[in-house]
C-alpha positions as a printed Julia matrix, in Angstrom:
313×3 Matrix{Float64}:
 102.91  -110.59  111.81
 100.52  -110.72  108.86
  99.29  -113.78  107.0
  99.74  -113.94  103.22
  96.3   -114.99  101.91
  95.84  -118.64  100.97
  99.1   -119.61  102.71
 100.47  -120.44  106.13
 103.19  -117.77  105.79
 103.17  -115.18  108.56
 105.32  -112.21  107.61
 106.62  -108.95  109.04
 104.73  -105.92  107.69
 107.9   -104.62  106.01
 109.56  -106.9   103.44
 113.31  -106.26  103.2
 114.43  -105.87   99.59
 117.65  -107.66   98.71
 118.41  -105.81   95.48
 121.13  -103.71   97.14
 123.07  -106.7    98.47
 126.3   -107.01   96.45
 125.4   -103.79   94.6
 125.46  -100.72   96.85
 126.0   -102.81   99.99
 128.95  -105.19  100.24
 128.72  -108.45  102.16
 129.67  -106.98  105.53
 127.17  -104.13  105.17
 124.51  -106.55  103.95
 125.02  -108.81  106.96
 124.68  -105.79  109.27
 121.4   -104.72  107.65
 120.03  -108.27  107.77
 121.03  -108.64  111.42
 119.33  -105.36  112.34
 116.18  -106.28  110.43
 115.86  -109.61  112.24
 116.66  -107.98  115.6
 113.67  -105.7   115.01
 111.42  -108.72  114.43
 111.71  -108.89  110.65
 111.43  -112.23  108.87
 110.47  -111.5   105.22
 113.29  -111.07  102.68
 112.86  -110.55   98.95
 115.5   -111.16   96.3
 115.81  -112.43   92.71
 118.19  -114.5    90.65
 118.97  -111.43   88.49
 120.3   -109.39   91.46
 122.93  -107.96   90.83
 123.68  -108.85   87.2
 123.84  -105.15   86.22
 127.06  -104.66   88.22
 130.2   -105.05   86.07
 131.71  -108.48   86.64
 128.5   -109.92   88.13
 126.35  -112.54   86.46
 123.29  -112.6    88.75
 122.6   -114.53   91.93
 125.01  -112.48   94.05
 122.24  -111.23   96.35
 120.89  -114.75   96.85
 124.41  -115.95   97.7
 124.89  -113.25  100.34
 121.52  -114.03  101.92
 122.33  -117.75  101.83
 125.68  -117.24  103.56
 124.06  -114.98  106.13
 121.31  -117.49  106.96
 123.88  -120.26  107.3
 126.17  -118.15  109.49
 123.32  -117.16  111.8
 121.56  -120.53  111.77
 118.13  -118.96  111.37
 116.74  -120.41  108.16
 113.63  -121.63  109.98
 112.84  -118.07  111.11
 112.99  -116.49  107.64
 110.41  -116.32  104.87
 112.51  -116.1   101.73
 111.12  -114.92   98.4
 113.02  -114.98   95.13
 112.19  -114.72   91.43
 112.79  -116.32   88.04
 112.63  -114.99   84.52
 114.97  -112.01   84.15
 118.46  -113.36   84.8
 120.98  -113.36   81.92
 120.83  -116.72   80.2
 117.67  -117.68   82.08
 115.09  -115.25   80.75
 111.43  -116.1    80.38
 109.21  -118.71   81.99
 109.68  -121.86   79.95
 109.48  -125.04   82.04
 113.19  -125.72   81.54
 114.13  -122.19   82.56
 111.99  -122.38   85.69
 113.5   -125.73   86.66
 117.11  -124.68   86.02
 116.72  -121.33   87.75
 114.99  -122.81   90.78
 117.74  -125.37   91.31
 120.37  -122.62   91.05
 118.52  -120.36   93.51
 118.15  -123.23   95.99
 121.91  -123.83   95.85
 122.82  -120.17   96.29
 120.37  -119.67   99.14
 121.47  -122.89  100.77
 117.88  -124.01  101.35
 115.82  -127.05  100.48
 112.68  -125.03   99.75
 111.89  -121.49   98.56
 108.99  -120.06  100.55
 107.63  -117.79   97.82
 108.8   -118.12   94.21
 107.79  -115.37   91.8
 107.55  -115.25   88.05
 109.6   -112.04   87.75
 107.77  -110.87   84.63
 105.14  -112.21   82.28
 106.48  -114.23   79.34
 104.19  -113.96   76.31
 106.36  -116.48   74.43
 105.45  -119.3    76.84
 101.91  -120.48   77.52
 100.69  -119.66   81.01
  99.69  -123.28   81.51
 103.18  -124.56   80.7
 104.72  -122.16   83.21
 102.16  -122.96   85.88
 102.67  -126.7    85.43
 106.4   -126.19   85.93
 105.78  -124.2    89.11
 103.28  -126.82   90.27
 105.86  -129.58   89.84
 108.31  -127.67   92.04
 105.62  -127.26   94.69
 104.76  -130.96   94.59
 108.47  -131.79   94.94
 108.71  -129.58   98.01
 111.27  -127.28   96.4
 108.86  -124.34   96.43
 106.09  -123.71   98.96
 104.05  -121.05   97.17
 104.24  -119.14   93.89
 103.63  -115.53   92.99
 103.63  -113.2    90.01
 105.46  -109.93   89.43
 104.75  -107.29   86.77
 101.6   -109.03   85.47
  98.66  -107.14   84.01
  95.17  -107.76   85.36
  94.02  -109.79   82.31
  97.1   -112.04   82.38
  96.94  -112.58   86.13
  93.23  -113.37   85.91
  93.91  -115.88   83.14
  96.7   -117.53   85.13
  94.47  -117.87   88.2
  91.7   -119.38   86.07
  94.1   -121.91   84.54
  95.35  -122.94   87.98
  91.83  -123.35   89.33
  90.65  -125.26   86.29
  93.58  -127.68   86.29
  94.28  -127.99   89.99
  97.7   -126.35   89.69
  99.63  -124.25   92.17
  98.01  -120.8    92.24
  99.67  -117.41   92.39
  99.12  -116.25   95.98
 101.03  -112.97   95.74
 101.61  -110.16   93.29
 104.54  -107.75   93.13
 103.47  -104.6    91.31
 105.25  -101.26   90.91
 103.19   -99.31   93.43
 103.79   -96.42   95.78
 102.37   -93.06   96.8
 103.73   -91.45   93.63
 103.19   -94.31   91.14
  99.62   -95.5    91.51
  97.85   -95.95   88.2
  99.39   -99.3    87.18
  98.01  -101.06   90.25
  94.94   -99.17   91.38
  91.83  -100.15   89.46
  91.55  -103.5    87.7
  94.65  -105.09   89.23
  93.83  -104.1    92.8
  90.22  -105.22   92.33
  91.4   -108.59   91.02
  93.73  -109.09   93.99
  90.89  -108.24   96.36
  88.44  -110.55   94.64
  90.86  -113.48   94.32
  92.61  -113.04   97.7
  96.03  -112.39   96.16
  98.4   -110.62   98.53
 100.08  -107.47   97.22
 103.78  -106.88   97.93
 104.57  -103.55   96.22
 108.1   -102.97   94.98
 109.66   -99.5    94.7
 107.68   -98.8    97.86
 109.69   -95.6    98.34
 109.7    -94.53   94.68
 113.39   -95.29   94.13
 114.25   -93.33   97.27
 112.2    -90.22   96.53
 109.75   -90.93   99.37
 112.56   -91.08  101.93
 112.37   -87.29  101.85
 116.07   -86.8   101.2
 115.51   -85.5    97.66
 114.66   -81.79   97.8
 115.08   -78.87   95.4
 118.69   -77.74   95.36
 119.94   -80.74   97.34
 122.39   -83.22   95.79
 122.2    -86.86   96.86
 124.99   -89.34   96.07
 123.06   -92.43   95.01
 122.86   -94.65   91.89
 119.12   -93.91   91.93
 119.43   -90.15   92.32
 118.5    -89.28   88.74
 115.4    -91.48   88.81
 114.3    -90.14   92.2
 114.81   -86.51   91.22
 112.43   -87.02   88.31
 109.62   -86.91   90.88
 110.58   -83.41   92.05
 107.66   -81.73   90.33
 104.65   -79.9    91.74
 102.88   -83.15   92.65
 105.97   -84.63   94.25
 106.49   -81.52   96.35
 102.84   -81.65   97.47
 103.33   -85.23   98.6
 106.53   -84.38  100.47
 104.8    -81.5   102.25
 102.03   -83.78  103.57
 104.54   -86.5   104.48
 106.59   -83.93  106.39
 103.52   -82.72  108.26
 102.33   -86.18  109.28
 105.82   -87.39  110.17
 106.4    -84.32  112.34
 103.06   -84.7   114.11
 103.69   -88.38  114.76
 107.38   -87.9   115.6
 108.38   -90.53  113.1
 110.27   -90.67  109.81
 109.06   -89.6   106.37
 109.72   -93.03  104.78
 107.79   -94.75  107.58
 104.74   -92.61  106.76
 105.1    -93.25  103.02
 105.25   -97.01  103.63
 102.36   -96.77  106.11
 100.19   -95.32  103.33
 100.87   -98.51  101.34
 100.14  -100.68  104.36
  96.78   -98.92  104.68
  95.69  -100.04  101.18
  93.23  -102.96  101.37
  95.17  -105.56   99.37
  98.69  -104.78  100.58
 100.31  -107.32  102.89
 103.85  -105.95  103.11
 105.58  -103.29  100.99
 109.13  -104.0    99.88
 111.89  -101.52  100.71
 115.65  -101.89  100.74
 118.38  -100.34  102.85
 122.11  -100.37  102.2
 123.01   -99.3   105.75
 121.69   -99.89  109.25
 121.0    -96.15  109.48
 118.78   -96.28  106.4
 116.97   -99.32  107.8
 116.29   -97.47  111.05
 114.28   -94.93  109.05
 112.06   -97.68  107.61
 111.35   -99.84  110.65
 109.02   -97.39  112.44
 106.37   -98.21  109.81
 105.39  -101.17  111.98
 104.05   -98.76  114.59
 102.41   -96.23  112.27
  98.7    -96.82  111.73
  97.49   -93.88  109.69
  94.05   -92.46  110.34
  91.46   -92.3   107.59
  92.07   -88.56  107.35
  95.84   -88.98  107.0
  95.43   -91.57  104.27
  92.98   -89.29  102.47
  95.33   -86.3   102.69
  98.21   -88.29  101.22
  96.01   -89.76   98.49
  94.72   -86.31   97.56
  98.22   -84.84   97.43
  99.41   -87.63   95.13
  96.41   -87.64   92.83
  97.03   -86.77   89.21
  99.3    -88.0    86.45
 102.07   -90.42   87.29
């Protein structure tokens, strides 16, 4: 287990993404994946109130509801670190104090919990002052409805400003950041944002850890993959993407492990990363991710992967 900085939360080095629950995985399949994850020692689950509002007939909160029913059925709430988000759900967009309050109460009900372990601002809201949002989060923390707060999709200047406001006013502080970050998509995080997280002890939980499935290795020239994310993943099938796959293949073969485990291990090797987020719609897919917990890349392996992925993203 790894400790999220500035918290008492000890988490598994692979955070299980809940975006597929009620989307590409129905409730029975979701329960099976969750059971397998916990059986392997996992305890860190990420979701959001907007999952899966994009599915026809859904309104958002379906993933939280599945996770809530699963925790209740298994009786293991006290073993799970649950993270969810506010700010992008239909009818509850942005980070106004009222939106944060209303959304938090709804997430608590769907999850069937009395407290959310890690509550993220899903995206920055330029229409609401950072201080107003942080005061709303702070109130939830003081009430015991949220343990810690985090930020997702924030730029370095906005995150730095939010941290300064919290420190200056004694408000709950963002302890975690969710950026779009993986072996193929690096420029948004590396640099100012990574340096800020290092300096301020903010834990990084990258989303799209497998580049929308591309870094699983199943997308190859001439191969068709039946997946809602296929078009987005195939966009990475350029010269740089093929270079990355070649190095991933080589390291995975030498280590007798899976390609996605090596891709996630590269993230785990980055100084500020606590636990990358990756989702699985089947137990078989999950089995390809779990070996990351035993893959500690050497300095040379990290350097080879970084060199292969260098360039425009």
